Structures are given as C-alpha cells and as structure tokens.
N, C-alpha and C positions, 0 to 999 in steps of 0.2 A: 330612255331611264332603265332601263335592263343594264345596259351597258355602264350606265354613272350608280348602279345599285351593286354590281358586282365589284370595281373597283373600289369604293368604300367599304365591299366585306372584305375584300383581300389588304387594305391598306390596313386595317381594324386585325387580322388573323395575324398579319406578319410581324406585329410587335407583340403579339401575344405568344407566338413560339418565341422570338429572342428572350422575353421575360423567361418562359416557360426553359429555355438552352441554359440562360445564365443564373436559376435557380438550381438547378439542374447540376451545373459545375459546383455554385455554390455548397449545396446539399453533401456532394461527394466531397469538397475539400472539406468540409466538416466533418465529415462520416471518417474521413482518413485520419484528420487530425483524433478525434476520439479513440480512434479505433489505436492509433500509437499511443494518447495519455494510458488509454486502460492496459495496451502492453505493459506501459510503465508503469501502470500501478499494481500489477502484476508482479513486476521484478520485485520492485519495492515492498510488496506485502508478504512476498517468497524471502525476501532479504533480511525482511523483519522478525519473521518467524523462526529463522533461522539463529537471528542474533538474540530474541530470547529462549529462543533451548539451551546455547551457549551460557548466559547470564541465569537461567534454572539450576544449570550444572553446575557452576561458579557457587551461586550460593549454597547449595546442599553440600557443596567440598569446604565451603569454607565456616557451615552450621554443624560437619563432622570434627573439622579442628579447633572449634569452641567447644565443643564437647566431651572433644579428646584431653583440652586444656585444662577443661573443668575436672574433668577427672582427675587427670593430674593430681590440682590444685588440692583436692578436696584429698586425695590420699598422702599430700605430703604434711597435711596440716595436722592429718591423725597419726603421722608418723613425729610428727614433731610434738604433739601433745605426750605421744608415747613415750619420749624421750624425756618430755619435761617432769611428767607425772614418776617413769621409771626408773 
C-alpha cells in the first residue's frame, strides 16, 4: 500500500507542477504585455504633454495677435473719429 500511496501522490503532484509552470508562463507573458503597454502609455503621455505645450504656446500667440489687432482697430477708430470731427 505504501507504493500505491506514493504513486498517487506523484500523479497528483505532477499535474499541479504543470499548472504552476503554465500559470507562470502565462503570468510572464501577461507581465511582458503590460510592461509594453505601460511603456507605450508613457510614450503617448509624453507625446500628448508636448502637444499640449505646443498648443498652449500657439494659443498665447494667437491671443497676442488678437490683442494687437484690437488695439489697432481702436486706434484707427479714434483717428477716423478725429478726422470726422475735426
């Protein structure tokens, strides 16, 4: 009976080892995929941050241009008013 017990124990242990090995392989594959995804996300985040900085600078530039145009319009309106009045 001792042999029968040992054989059963080995047969029970062997599939468990295989499952662990398969699970470890799956976990490693998942880990690699997640690391790649995280790396990709970091690259995308950095790219988006750069894009936001560029857009912010462009927005400020356009606002300055609008302010200058508004000042010019106000100045021209004053000159026109002076010519009409004077």
